[in-house]
C-alpha positions as CSV (number, residue, x, y, z in Angstrom):
1,M,51.6,85.8,107.9
2,G,48.8,83.9,106.4
3,S,45.6,82.9,108.2
4,L,46.6,79.2,108.4
5,T,50.0,80.1,109.8
6,D,48.4,82.4,112.4
7,K,45.9,79.7,113.4
8,V,48.6,76.9,113.7
9,T,51.0,79.2,115.6
10,G,48.2,80.3,117.9
11,K,47.2,76.7,118.6
12,A,50.9,75.8,119.4
13,K,51.2,78.7,121.8
14,Q,48.0,77.7,123.5
15,V,49.4,74.2,124.0
16,A,52.7,75.5,125.2
17,G,51.0,77.8,127.6
18,D,48.9,74.9,128.9
19,I,52.0,72.6,129.3
20,T,54.1,75.3,131.1
21,G,51.2,76.8,133.0
22,D,52.0,80.2,131.4
23,S,48.6,81.9,131.0
24,S,50.2,84.8,129.1
25,T,51.5,82.5,126.4
26,R,48.1,80.8,126.2
27,R,46.3,84.2,125.8
28,E,48.8,85.2,123.1
29,G,48.0,82.0,121.3
30,L,44.2,82.6,121.5
31,K,44.7,86.1,120.1
32,E,46.8,84.8,117.3
33,E,44.4,82.0,116.4
34,R,41.5,84.6,116.4
35,K,43.6,86.8,114.1
36,G,43.8,83.9,111.6
37,Q,40.1,83.3,111.8
38,K,39.4,87.0,111.1
39,K,41.7,86.9,108.1
40,D,39.7,84.0,106.7
41,E,36.5,86.0,107.3
42,L,37.9,89.0,105.5
43,A,39.1,86.9,102.5
44,R,35.6,85.4,102.2
45,S,34.0,88.8,102.3
46,Q,36.4,90.1,99.7
47,E,35.6,87.2,97.4
48,K,31.9,87.7,97.9
49,A,32.3,91.4,97.0
50,D,34.4,90.5,93.9
51,R,31.7,88.1,92.7
52,K,29.0,90.8,93.2
53,A,31.1,93.4,91.3
54,Q,31.5,90.9,88.5
55,E,27.8,90.3,88.4
56,V,27.2,94.0,88.1
57,A,29.8,94.4,85.3
58,D,28.2,91.5,83.4
59,L,24.7,93.0,83.7
60,E,26.1,96.4,82.6
61,R,27.6,94.8,79.5
62,K,24.3,93.0,78.7
63,T,22.3,96.2,79.0
64,S,24.6,98.4,77.0
């Protein structure tokens, strides 16, 4: 699943848990939402690493 899907599904489970009084469903929703947030963080880190790698490659071409 994508990060947005995880976050939306997690939020829905939290609400369902609140409505039904089911703390287990609410906790599951919180975990799923956090998973989506961590996926976003990972994607941002990967993009940053890719940009740095491109900068290095560009510098190497200029100095060769």
